[in-house]
C-alpha positions in Angstrom: 78.0 49.1 210.1 81.3 48.9 212.0 84.5 49.8 210.3 87.4 47.4 210.6 90.1 48.6 213.2 92.8 48.4 210.7 91.0 50.7 208.3 93.2 53.7 207.7 91.2 55.5 205.2 91.5 59.2 205.5 88.7 61.2 207.0 87.8 64.6 205.6 85.5 67.4 206.7 82.4 67.3 204.4 80.6 70.4 205.8 79.8 72.3 208.9 76.4 73.0 210.7 75.4 75.8 213.2 74.0 73.5 215.7 73.9 69.8 216.8 70.3 68.8 215.5 71.1 69.8 212.0 74.3 67.9 212.0 72.5 64.8 213.5 70.0 64.9 210.7 72.6 64.9 208.1 74.5 62.1 209.9 71.2 60.1 209.8 70.7 60.6 206.1 74.3 59.6 205.5 74.0 56.3 207.6 70.7 55.4 205.8 72.7 55.7 202.7 75.2 53.3 204.0 78.0 56.1 204.2 80.0 56.0 207.5 80.3 59.4 209.0 80.8 61.2 212.3 80.2 64.6 213.6 82.3 66.7 215.9 81.4 69.5 218.1 83.4 72.7 217.8 84.2 75.0 220.5 83.7 72.6 223.4 80.9 70.1 223.9 78.8 68.3 226.5 80.0 69.3 230.0 82.0 72.4 228.9 79.0 74.8 228.3 76.4 72.3 229.7 75.1 71.2 226.2 76.5 71.2 222.7 73.0 71.8 221.2 73.8 75.3 219.9 77.5 74.9 219.2 78.7 74.4 215.6 79.4 71.0 214.5 81.4 69.5 211.6 80.5 66.4 209.7 83.3 64.1 208.5 83.3 61.3 206.0 85.9 58.9 204.5 87.7 60.6 201.5 86.4 57.9 199.2 82.8 58.7 200.1 83.0 62.5 199.8 81.5 62.8 196.3 78.5 60.3 197.1 77.9 61.9 200.5 77.9 65.5 199.0 75.2 64.1 196.5 73.1 62.5 199.3 73.1 65.8 201.2 72.7 68.0 198.1 75.9 69.9 198.6 76.9 70.2 195.0 76.2 74.1 195.4 78.8 74.4 198.3 82.1 76.0 197.2 85.3 73.9 197.5 88.0 75.1 199.7 91.2 75.2 197.6 93.3 74.1 200.6 91.7 70.8 201.6 89.3 70.3 198.7 86.3 70.1 201.1 83.0 71.8 200.7 82.7 74.9 203.0 79.3 75.9 204.4 78.9 79.5 205.4 78.2 80.0 209.0 76.4 83.1 210.5 78.7 85.1 212.7 75.8 87.3 213.8 76.3 86.3 217.5 79.9 87.3 217.6 79.2 90.5 215.6 76.5 91.5 218.0 78.7 90.8 221.0 81.4 92.9 219.6 78.8 95.7 218.9 77.6 95.6 222.5 81.1 95.6 224.0 82.0 98.6 221.8 78.9 100.5 223.0 79.5 99.8 226.7 83.3 101.0 226.2 82.1 104.2 224.5 79.5 104.8 227.2 82.0 104.2 230.1 84.5 106.6 228.5 81.9 109.2 228.0 80.7 108.8 231.6 84.2 108.9 233.0 85.0 112.1 231.0 82.0 113.9 232.1 82.5 113.1 235.8 85.9 114.5 236.0 85.9 117.9 238.0 88.2 120.6 237.3 
């Protein structure tokens, strides 16, 4: 189902996913329901990190299809962002939080070792 080249309908972010396989599943469900959509990798993509498999992806639809797409994907429970009016799906930031914790621990251990190795 190809869209005409002169089609200027506004595309909006419907929701986000933590990885590519989940985004592809949602994309397939929407195409089966004859709702045009596309996904976009965030923070790089194939070639940058070798694979976009574990990178977050956003799902976009035409503004006129947003309500029907939300219904097909059962996104009624998602909160609406006041700025754009698009559903927001919470993403886990556990990886970033853990990386920050490890970095802090390494810095503290380094400072302690530096202070204990100073000879008077």
